[in-house]
KEKE-3310 file (N, C-alpha, C; in steps of 0.2 Angstrom, whole numbers, plus 5000, padded with zeros to 4 digits):
npx = (5301:5288:5282:5284:5277:5264:5261:5261:5248:5240:5240:5236:5223:5218:5219:5210:5198:5197:5196:5185:5173:5174:5175:5162:5155:5160:5153:5139:5140:5141:5130:5115:5107:5112:5113:5109:5099:5103:5105:5092:5085:5080:5087:5082:5087:5085:5087:5085:5079:5063:5054:5064:5064:5072:5074:5061:5053:5048:5045:5030:5021:5008:5004:5004:5015:5014:5024:5040:5054:5064:5077:5076:5085:5094:5108:5119:5131:5128:5124:5128:5126:5113:5094:5085:5081:5076:5069:5062:5053:5052:5064:5076:5092:5105:5109:5116:5127:5122:5124:5123:5113:5101:5096:5083:5076:5066:5054:5046:5032:5019:5013:5001:5001:5002:5009:5021:5031:5043:5047:5056:5069:5070:5068:5070:5076:5069:5064:5052:5036:5031:5017:5004:4994:4983:4986:4999:5017:5019:5008:5005:4994:4986:4979:4968:4955:4948:4938:4930:4937:4929:4930:4933:4928:4914:4910:4898:4883:4876:4865:4869:4865:4858:4857:4865:4867:4871:4875:4887:4906:4923:4939:4954:4968:4975:4972:4970:4971:4974:4964:4953:4945:4940:4934:4922:4917:4915:4903:4894:4890:4882:4871:4871:4875:4892:4905:4919:4935:4952:4965:4958:4947:4935:4935:4944:4954:4964:4975:4982:4971:4969:4965:4954:4949:4943:4934:4925:4920:4913:4901:4892:4892:4884:4889:4907:4918:4930:4939:4949:4965:4969:4962:4962:4967:4964:4968:4969:4969:4974:4965:4951:4954:4956:4945:4935:4935:4929:4912:4905:4899:4909:4911:4915:4928:4936:4946:4946:4939:4931:4925:4934:4940:4931:4914:4901:4890:4897:4900:4898:4899:4903:4906:4898:4887:4877:4879:4884:4874:4864:4871:4870:4856:4853:4861:4854:4843:4847:4852:4840:4835:4834:4835:4841:4852:4859:4862:4873:4884:4884:4893:4905:4900:4905:4918:4936:4949:4967:4978:4985:5000:5013:5026:5025:5019:5030:5041:5036:5035:5048:5052:5045:5046:5055:5073:5074:5080:5075:5065:5060:5054:5052:5047:5043:5035:5026:5018:5015:5009:5000:4992:4987:4975:4971:4960:4951:4940:4929:4919:4909:4910:4921:4936:4950:4966)
npy = (4897:4891:4900:4912:4909:4908:4921:4928:4922:4927:4940:4941:4937:4946:4957:4953:4953:4967:4974:4968:4976:4986:4981:4976:4989:4995:4985:4988:5000:5001:4991:4995:4985:4974:4963:4952:4942:4942:4932:4929:4939:4945:4953:4967:4973:4988:4992:5002:5017:5024:5031:5042:5043:5037:5024:5020:5010:5002:4997:5001:5013:5015:5003:4990:4976:4959:4951:4955:4954:4960:4968:4984:4992:5004:5003:4999:4991:4981:4972:4958:4952:4952:4946:4947:4958:4973:4979:4993:4995:5007:5014:5007:5006:5000:4982:4972:4960:4944:4939:4926:4911:4909:4920:4932:4941:4953:4961:4977:4986:4999:5005:5002:4990:4996:5007:5003:5000:4991:4975:4967:4964:4960:4946:4930:4934:4939:4933:4934:4945:4961:4969:4979:4970:4957:4944:4944:4939:4947:4955:4973:4984:5000:5003:4999:4991:4985:4976:4983:4982:4973:4982:4994:5010:5016:5029:5040:5040:5052:5062:5061:5066:5078:5094:5093:5097:5096:5082:5075:5075:5076:5075:5078:5076:5069:5067:5060:5042:5025:5017:5026:5032:5045:5047:5038:5046:5057:5052:5049:5062:5067:5063:5065:5078:5081:5089:5095:5095:5103:5101:5095:5099:5113:5120:5123:5119:5124:5121:5109:5094:5095:5092:5101:5103:5091:5091:5102:5101:5089:5094:5098:5090:5073:5062:5056:5053:5041:5036:5026:5026:5017:5001:4988:4973:4971:4985:4998:5013:5027:5037:5031:5026:5038:5047:5040:5045:5057:5064:5059:5048:5036:5033:5019:5015:5004:4988:4981:4968:4977:4973:4964:4974:4984:4982:4980:4989:5001:5008:5012:5004:5007:4998:4988:4992:4992:5004:5020:5029:5021:5019:5033:5035:5027:5033:5046:5041:5036:5048:5054:5050:5050:5041:5029:5035:5037:5025:5020:5024:5016:5007:5013:5011:4997:4995:5001:5011:5004:4992:4983:4980:4981:4979:4972:4959:4956:4955:4943:4933:4930:4923:4913:4906:4894:4893:4904:4900:4890:4895:4907:4920:4916:4924:4937:4949:4942:4937:4949:4957:4949:4943:4953:4959:4970:4983:4993:5006:5008:5013:5010:4998:4988:4982:4973:4980)
npz = (5177:5174:5183:5176:5164:5169:5173:5162:5155:5164:5161:5148:5149:5157:5148:5137:5145:5148:5135:5130:5132:5124:5110:5111:5111:5099:5089:5093:5089:5075:5071:5078:5083:5086:5098:5113:5107:5093:5084:5081:5075:5059:5045:5035:5020:5014:4997:4987:4988:4990:4978:4981:4994:5009:5021:5021:5026:5040:5057:5065:5077:5074:5067:5077:5077:5078:5076:5078:5076:5067:5058:5050:5037:5028:5026:5014:5016:5023:5016:5014:5026:5027:5026:5018:5004:4999:4983:4976:4962:4954:4958:4955:4951:4950:4952:4966:4969:4972:4987:4993:4990:4995:5001:5001:4989:4985:4976:4974:4971:4969:4959:4944:4933:4919:4922:4926:4916:4906:4911:4909:4911:4924:4925:4933:4945:4956:4971:4979:4979:4982:4981:4979:4975:4981:4980:4981:4987:4998:5002:4998:5001:4998:5008:5023:5032:5047:5058:5071:5089:5102:5114:5110:5106:5097:5084:5085:5074:5063:5053:5037:5026:5026:5022:5011:4992:4980:4967:4964:4965:4958:4962:4951:4942:4933:4918:4906:4905:4907:4910:4906:4913:4912:4901:4903:4914:4906:4899:4909:4914:4906:4911:4923:4935:4937:4946:4942:4948:4949:4938:4926:4926:4928:4940:4955:4970:4983:4996:4984:4983:4998:5015:5020:5007:5004:5016:5015:5003:5006:5012:5004:4993:4988:4983:4979:4967:4965:4957:4947:4940:4932:4928:4936:4942:4959:4961:4971:4976:4986:4985:4987:4999:5007:5005:5012:5025:5025:5024:5012:5001:4993:4975:4965:4954:4947:4945:4956:4969:4978:4990:4998:5006:5012:5019:5007:5007:5011:4998:4981:4968:4951:4942:4943:4936:4920:4910:4911:4912:4918:4931:4936:4936:4948:4958:4959:4964:4977:4982:4983:4994:5011:5022:5014:5009:5021:5025:5020:5028:5040:5041:5049:5063:5065:5059:5056:5051:5047:5055:5047:5041:5028:5032:5044:5039:5030:5040:5048:5038:5035:5045:5044:5032:5022:5014:5001:4988:4979:4973:4962:4952:4936:4924:4927:4922:4915:4926:4933:4922:4914:4924:4930:4925:4917:4911:4900:4898:4884:4872:4878:4887:4895:4891:4886:4885)
capx = (5297:5281:5279:5283:5270:5257:5260:5259:5242:5235:5241:5233:5217:5215:5219:5204:5191:5196:5195:5179:5167:5177:5171:5154:5153:5160:5148:5133:5139:5141:5123:5112:5101:5115:5111:5109:5096:5104:5104:5085:5083:5081:5090:5080:5090:5081:5092:5083:5075:5055:5055:5069:5065:5077:5073:5054:5049:5049:5038:5025:5014:5001:5002:5009:5016:5016:5032:5045:5062:5067:5080:5075:5090:5097:5115:5122:5138:5126:5121:5130:5122:5104:5091:5081:5084:5070:5070:5056:5055:5054:5071:5081:5098:5110:5108:5121:5129:5119:5130:5121:5106:5095:5094:5077:5076:5058:5051:5041:5029:5013:5010:4999:5005:5001:5013:5028:5037:5046:5050:5060:5076:5069:5067:5073:5079:5066:5060:5045:5033:5027:5014:4995:4988:4982:4990:5007:5020:5019:5003:5005:4988:4987:4974:4965:4950:4946:4932:4932:4937:4923:4932:4935:4922:4912:4908:4890:4882:4872:4861:4876:4861:4856:4863:4868:4863:4874:4876:4895:4912:4928:4945:4958:4974:4978:4966:4972:4972:4974:4956:4949:4939:4938:4928:4916:4913:4911:4897:4891:4888:4876:4864:4871:4879:4898:4909:4926:4940:4959:4967:4955:4940:4935:4935:4950:4954:4970:4981:4978:4970:4971:4959:4950:4946:4938:4929:4921:4915:4907:4896:4889:4890:4882:4896:4915:4921:4936:4940:4956:4968:4971:4956:4967:4965:4965:4971:4963:4973:4973:4958:4946:4953:4956:4938:4930:4936:4923:4906:4902:4898:4913:4908:4923:4927:4942:4946:4946:4934:4929:4920:4940:4943:4927:4910:4898:4886:4901:4903:4895:4904:4902:4907:4892:4881:4878:4880:4885:4867:4860:4871:4866:4847:4854:4863:4849:4838:4850:4853:4833:4831:4838:4837:4845:4859:4863:4862:4881:4888:4884:4899:4908:4899:4909:4925:4940:4956:4972:4976:4990:5006:5017:5033:5025:5020:5037:5044:5032:5035:5055:5052:5042:5048:5059:5075:5071:5084:5073:5059:5060:5048:5056:5046:5040:5031:5019:5014:5013:5005:4994:4989:4985:4970:4969:4954:4949:4932:4929:4913:4902:4912:4927:4939:4958:4969)
capy = (4896:4892:4906:4917:4908:4911:4930:4929:4921:4931:4948:4939:4935:4953:4963:4951:4956:4974:4975:4966:4980:4991:4978:4976:4995:4995:4982:4990:5008:4998:4989:4996:4979:4969:4961:4945:4939:4944:4925:4927:4944:4946:4959:4966:4979:4993:4992:5008:5022:5024:5038:5045:5044:5034:5021:5022:5005:5001:4996:5008:5012:5015:4997:4986:4969:4953:4949:4962:4952:4960:4976:4987:4997:5006:5002:4993:4987:4974:4966:4949:4948:4953:4940:4949:4963:4976:4984:4997:4996:5014:5017:5002:5009:4993:4976:4970:4953:4941:4935:4918:4909:4908:4929:4934:4947:4956:4966:4980:4993:5001:5006:4996:4985:5001:5012:5000:4999:4985:4971:4959:4963:4956:4939:4926:4939:4940:4928:4937:4951:4965:4973:4982:4964:4952:4938:4944:4935:4951:4961:4980:4988:5006:5005:4992:4992:4980:4976:4985:4976:4975:4988:5001:5014:5018:5033:5042:5042:5055:5063:5064:5068:5084:5100:5093:5100:5093:5076:5072:5079:5072:5079:5073:5080:5066:5069:5055:5037:5018:5014:5029:5035:5052:5045:5038:5053:5061:5050:5050:5069:5067:5061:5067:5084:5081:5094:5091:5099:5101:5102:5091:5103:5122:5121:5123:5121:5125:5117:5103:5089:5095:5089:5105:5103:5086:5094:5108:5097:5084:5097:5101:5084:5067:5057:5056:5049:5038:5033:5023:5028:5011:4996:4983:4967:4974:4992:5002:5018:5031:5041:5028:5026:5045:5048:5037:5048:5061:5063:5057:5040:5036:5028:5017:5012:5000:4981:4977:4967:4981:4970:4963:4979:4985:4979:4981:4994:5008:5013:5012:5001:5008:4994:4983:4995:4992:5009:5027:5032:5017:5021:5039:5034:5025:5038:5049:5038:5036:5055:5058:5045:5052:5034:5026:5037:5037:5017:5020:5026:5012:5002:5015:5008:4991:4995:5006:5009:5001:4984:4980:4985:4975:4978:4965:4953:4953:4951:4936:4928:4928:4919:4907:4903:4890:4896:4906:4898:4885:4900:4913:4923:4915:4928:4942:4951:4937:4936:4955:4960:4945:4942:4960:4959:4977:4983:4999:5008:5010:5011:5008:4993:4987:4977:4972:4984)
capz = (5168:5176:5185:5170:5159:5173:5173:5154:5154:5167:5159:5142:5150:5160:5143:5133:5148:5147:5129:5127:5131:5118:5104:5110:5110:5092:5086:5094:5085:5069:5070:5084:5084:5089:5106:5114:5101:5086:5079:5080:5071:5051:5043:5030:5017:5007:4994:4984:4991:4988:4976:4984:5001:5012:5026:5021:5028:5048:5061:5066:5082:5071:5064:5080:5074:5082:5075:5076:5076:5061:5058:5043:5036:5020:5025:5009:5019:5028:5012:5015:5032:5026:5026:5012:5000:4995:4978:4973:4955:4951:4960:4953:4946:4949:4957:4969:4969:4977:4992:4995:4986:5000:5002:4998:4984:4985:4971:4977:4968:4972:4953:4941:4925:4913:4923:4928:4911:4904:4917:4905:4914:4931:4924:4936:4951:4962:4976:4983:4977:4988:4978:4980:4973:4986:4978:4981:4993:5004:5000:5002:5000:5000:5015:5025:5037:5051:5062:5079:5095:5107:5119:5106:5104:5090:5083:5085:5067:5063:5048:5032:5020:5029:5019:5004:4987:4973:4966:4964:4963:4957:4961:4947:4939:4928:4911:4900:4908:4904:4911:4902:4918:4909:4896:4907:4917:4901:4897:4916:4915:4902:4916:4931:4936:4940:4946:4941:4953:4948:4930:4923:4926:4929:4947:4960:4978:4985:4991:4980:4988:5006:5019:5019:5002:5006:5021:5011:4997:5010:5015:4998:4987:4991:4982:4978:4961:4968:4951:4947:4933:4929:4929:4936:4948:4967:4962:4976:4979:4993:4985:4990:5006:5010:5005:5018:5032:5025:5024:5005:4998:4986:4970:4964:4946:4946:4944:4962:4972:4986:4995:5002:5009:5016:5017:5002:5009:5010:4994:4975:4964:4945:4937:4942:4931:4913:4907:4915:4913:4924:4937:4936:4939:4955:4962:4960:4969:4983:4985:4985:5000:5016:5024:5011:5009:5028:5027:5017:5034:5047:5042:5053:5068:5065:5056:5057:5048:5050:5057:5045:5037:5025:5036:5048:5035:5028:5044:5049:5033:5035:5051:5044:5026:5020:5010:4994:4983:4974:4970:4959:4946:4929:4920:4931:4918:4914:4932:4934:4916:4913:4930:4933:4922:4916:4906:4896:4897:4878:4868:4883:4890:4898:4886:4887:4882)
cpx = (5291:5277:5277:5278:5264:5255:5258:5251:5238:5234:5235:5224:5215:5214:5211:5197:5192:5195:5188:5173:5168:5173:5164:5152:5154:5155:5141:5133:5138:5131:5119:5108:5106:5116:5110:5105:5097:5103:5096:5081:5085:5082:5086:5083:5085:5086:5092:5080:5067:5053:5060:5069:5068:5073:5065:5050:5053:5043:5035:5020:5009:4999:5006:5009:5017:5021:5036:5053:5065:5071:5080:5081:5090:5103:5117:5127:5134:5122:5123:5128:5115:5101:5086:5082:5078:5072:5063:5057:5057:5061:5076:5086:5102:5109:5115:5122:5126:5124:5128:5114:5100:5093:5089:5077:5067:5057:5046:5038:5023:5009:5007:5002:5006:5007:5019:5034:5039:5048:5054:5066:5076:5069:5070:5077:5076:5063:5053:5043:5029:5023:5006:4991:4988:4985:4998:5010:5019:5014:5004:5000:4990:4982:4971:4960:4949:4940:4933:4932:4931:4923:4933:4928:4921:4910:4899:4888:4876:4867:4867:4870:4859:4861:4865:4864:4866:4876:4883:4899:4917:4935:4950:4962:4977:4972:4966:4975:4972:4967:4952:4943:4937:4932:4921:4914:4910:4903:4892:4887:4882:4869:4864:4877:4886:4903:4916:4932:4947:4960:4963:4948:4942:4934:4941:4948:4962:4971:4979:4977:4969:4965:4953:4945:4939:4932:4924:4917:4910:4901:4892:4887:4888:4887:4902:4916:4927:4937:4946:4959:4971:4967:4960:4965:4968:4968:4967:4968:4969:4967:4953:4947:4954:4948:4933:4931:4932:4916:4902:4904:4903:4910:4915:4921:4935:4941:4946:4939:4934:4927:4927:4942:4939:4920:4904:4894:4890:4902:4897:4899:4901:4902:4902:4886:4883:4881:4881:4878:4863:4864:4870:4859:4849:4857:4859:4844:4841:4851:4845:4831:4836:4841:4842:4852:4862:4864:4871:4885:4889:4889:4904:4906:4904:4916:4928:4946:4962:4972:4982:4993:5011:5023:5032:5022:5026:5043:5042:5036:5043:5056:5050:5044:5053:5065:5073:5073:5082:5066:5059:5055:5053:5053:5041:5035:5025:5015:5010:5008:4998:4988:4984:4978:4967:4964:4954:4943:4932:4923:4907:4904:4918:4931:4948:4961:4973)
cpy = (4896:4896:4912:4916:4910:4918:4931:4928:4924:4937:4946:4940:4942:4957:4959:4954:4964:4976:4973:4971:4986:4988:4979:4984:4997:4992:4985:4997:5006:4996:4991:4990:4974:4967:4953:4940:4942:4937:4925:4933:4944:4952:4961:4974:4982:4995:5000:5011:5020:5031:5043:5046:5037:5032:5023:5016:5002:4999:5003:5006:5012:5008:4992:4979:4963:4950:4955:4961:4954:4968:4978:4992:4999:5006:4996:4990:4981:4970:4958:4948:4949:4946:4941:4956:4966:4981:4987:4999:5002:5016:5013:5006:5001:4989:4976:4962:4950:4938:4928:4917:4910:4917:4930:4939:4949:4964:4970:4986:4993:5003:5000:4996:4992:5006:5009:5000:4992:4980:4964:4958:4959:4949:4934:4930:4938:4934:4929:4943:4954:4970:4974:4974:4960:4946:4938:4940:4940:4957:4968:4984:4996:5008:4998:4994:4985:4981:4978:4981:4978:4981:4994:5004:5017:5024:5034:5044:5048:5056:5067:5067:5075:5090:5099:5095:5097:5085:5072:5076:5074:5077:5074:5078:5076:5065:5063:5048:5031:5016:5018:5031:5041:5051:5042:5041:5057:5059:5050:5057:5071:5066:5063:5073:5081:5086:5092:5097:5097:5102:5100:5094:5111:5124:5119:5123:5120:5124:5111:5098:5088:5093:5094:5105:5098:5087:5098:5104:5092:5088:5099:5094:5077:5062:5059:5052:5046:5033:5031:5026:5022:5005:4989:4977:4970:4980:4997:5007:5023:5035:5039:5028:5033:5047:5047:5040:5055:5061:5063:5050:5040:5030:5027:5014:5010:4992:4977:4974:4971:4979:4967:4968:4983:4982:4983:4989:5001:5012:5010:5010:5003:5003:4988:4985:4994:4995:5016:5029:5027:5018:5028:5039:5032:5029:5043:5046:5037:5043:5058:5053:5046:5045:5030:5028:5038:5031:5016:5021:5022:5007:5006:5013:5001:4991:5000:5004:5007:4994:4979:4984:4980:4974:4970:4959:4950:4950:4944:4931:4926:4924:4912:4902:4900:4895:4897:4903:4894:4889:4906:4915:4922:4921:4934:4946:4948:4937:4943:4959:4955:4944:4947:4961:4967:4978:4991:5000:5011:5007:5008:5000:4992:4980:4978:4977:4980)
cpz = (5169:5178:5179:5166:5162:5173:5166:5151:5157:5165:5151:5143:5153:5154:5138:5139:5148:5140:5126:5126:5125:5111:5105:5109:5102:5087:5086:5089:5077:5066:5078:5088:5087:5096:5107:5110:5094:5081:5076:5076:5064:5049:5036:5026:5013:5002:4990:4990:4989:4985:4979:4992:5005:5019:5026:5024:5036:5051:5063:5072:5080:5070:5069:5076:5080:5082:5073:5078:5069:5061:5050:5043:5028:5021:5020:5012:5024:5023:5012:5022:5032:5024:5019:5011:4997:4989:4976:4967:4952:4951:4958:4949:4944:4954:4959:4967:4974:4981:4993:4991:4991:5003:4998:4995:4984:4981:4973:4973:4970:4965:4949:4935:4920:4915:4926:4922:4910:4911:4914:4909:4921:4931:4929:4943:4956:4964:4977:4979:4982:4984:4981:4980:4981:4987:4978:4987:4999:5001:5003:4999:5001:5007:5018:5032:5041:5056:5070:5085:5099:5112:5116:5105:5098:5088:5082:5076:5068:5055:5043:5027:5021:5024:5013:4998:4980:4973:4967:4962:4963:4958:4957:4944:4933:4923:4908:4904:4905:4906:4908:4906:4916:4904:4898:4911:4912:4900:4902:4916:4911:4905:4923:4932:4940:4940:4946:4944:4951:4940:4926:4922:4926:4936:4951:4967:4980:4993:4990:4985:4995:5008:5020:5014:5001:5011:5018:5006:5001:5012:5010:4994:4992:4989:4979:4972:4963:4962:4949:4940:4928:4932:4929:4943:4955:4968:4964:4978:4985:4992:4987:4997:5010:5010:5011:5025:5032:5023:5017:5004:4992:4982:4966:4957:4947:4945:4950:4965:4978:4990:5001:5005:5013:5014:5012:5002:5012:5005:4988:4969:4955:4941:4937:4939:4924:4909:4912:4916:4919:4930:4939:4939:4947:4961:4963:4965:4976:4988:4986:4992:5006:5020:5021:5010:5015:5028:5024:5022:5039:5047:5047:5060:5070:5064:5056:5052:5051:5052:5055:5041:5034:5028:5041:5044:5033:5033:5047:5045:5034:5039:5049:5037:5025:5015:5003:4989:4977:4972:4969:4954:4940:4924:4924:4929:4917:4920:4934:4929:4915:4918:4933:4931:4922:4911:4906:4896:4889:4874:4872:4887:4891:4895:4888:4883:4875)
residu = (MET:ILE:THR:ARG:PHE:SER:ARG:TYR:PHE:VAL:VAL:CYS:CYS:ALA:CYS:CYS:VAL:LEU:THR:LEU:PRO:CYS:TRP:LEU:TYR:TYR:LEU:ARG:LYS:VAL:ASP:PRO:LYS:ILE:ASP:SER:ASP:LEU:ALA:ASP:THR:LYS:ILE:VAL:LEU:LEU:TRP:THR:THR:PHE:PHE:GLY:LYS:VAL:ASN:TYR:LEU:ASN:PHE:SER:ALA:GLU:HIS:PRO:CYS:ARG:GLU:THR:ARG:CYS:LEU:PHE:THR:SER:ASP:ARG:SER:LEU:LEU:ASN:ARG:SER:HIS:ALA:VAL:VAL:PHE:HIS:SER:ALA:ASP:ILE:ASP:VAL:PHE:PRO:VAL:ARG:PRO:ARG:PRO:GLU:GLN:VAL:TRP:VAL:TRP:HIS:THR:LEU:GLU:ALA:PRO:PRO:ASN:THR:GLY:SER:LEU:GLN:ALA:PHE:ASP:GLY:LEU:PHE:ASN:TRP:THR:ALA:THR:TYR:ARG:LEU:ASP:SER:ASP:VAL:PRO:THR:PRO:TYR:GLY:TRP:PHE:ARG:ARG:ARG:ARG:PRO:ASP:GLU:PRO:ALA:PRO:SER:LEU:ARG:ASP:TYR:TRP:ARG:GLY:LYS:SER:ALA:PRO:ALA:VAL:TRP:PHE:VAL:SER:ASN:CYS:PHE:THR:SER:SER:ASN:ARG:GLU:GLY:TYR:VAL:GLN:GLU:LEU:ARG:ARG:SER:LEU:PRO:VAL:ASP:VAL:VAL:GLY:SER:CYS:GLY:ASN:LEU:SER:CYS:SER:PRO:LYS:MET:ALA:ASP:ASP:CYS:TYR:ARG:LYS:ALA:SER:ARG:THR:TYR:PHE:PHE:TYR:LEU:ALA:PHE:GLU:ASN:ALA:HIS:CYS:LYS:ASP:TYR:VAL:THR:GLU:LYS:PHE:PHE:HIS:VAL:LEU:ARG:TYR:ASP:MET:VAL:PRO:VAL:VAL:PHE:GLY:GLY:ALA:ASP:TYR:SER:ALA:PHE:LEU:PRO:PRO:GLY:ALA:TYR:VAL:ASP:ALA:SER:LEU:PHE:PRO:ARG:PRO:ASP:THR:LEU:ALA:LEU:PHE:LEU:ARG:LYS:VAL:ALA:ALA:ASN:ARG:THR:LEU:TYR:ASN:SER:TYR:PHE:ARG:TRP:ARG:LYS:ASN:TYR:THR:SER:GLY:GLY:TYR:HIS:TRP:SER:CYS:GLU:LEU:CYS:ARG:LYS:LEU:HIS:LEU:ALA:PRO:PRO:ALA:ALA:SER:SER:VAL:TYR:PRO:ARG:LEU:LYS:ASP:TRP:TRP:ASN:GLU:GLY:GLY:ARG:CYS:ARG:THR:TRP:ARG:ASP:GLY:VAL:LEU:THR:SER:PRO)
# end
């Protein structure tokens, strides 16, 4: 009897040993991140797409992270195991049932308040915000600049003034905006020639907004109008960061403190001038002075793009933050709309809409 039981026990143990690799293979096939340190890995579920794009958020070699113990996935079957669930506002169609109160729900948008629609249905749902605003729980700026490290080579500066012949250019396709930037430019053109490229003007460049268009423009124009379609707190879009790659000085018109992104000597802020005609006088002054104009490119010696991506910050915060059950946005629209401080340029002044 004892011998028969012993044989049975040995056979059971052997079966367990033989089948263990199969189970491990199955688990890795379902979730390739499952390994010895799974207990320390935070799963971030991208419940929605980003304007139709799947798996839009992940770690990137371009933006190395100090904290990488996160798995980003669009597999909704992992909802119950996820530590955070990200919802891109414009792609939300249906909400899942939250499996546990400590799961972090993240509201994400890159649009300004005038373009996000009603948020009343979102009250009391989200624990964290992930937007371009710097006071978000997880800031998601369109771009970022950092100081160069001592071992990083800096570019050689040259004479950016030489060969230019026209004051300013504006690439634009949205002709009616909440900021009324088009009204400001109309006033500005009474005192300064501004060539308008795109559907809002009489000039064109193809393909639309291509690098070659900016490159050609930088040979002719002193300034590029990086005017935002919404004049809101911290709203600085790709048009500002993109033009910094080319040899034109950006003139900005938005509600952000641009010095939070770059030193003041890298751009001209239209909002600091009382009227468009005083801005025009200043731009003429800069364009007429070779030394003064070239000074707007000195920042390139000390700064470079990159150094931040919100996937890094989200992962870091998940490992540091306490459970989110006690913290939600009871009225998301109040934080977003009232806190956004959006304004419109009308009758010569910036006013609340």
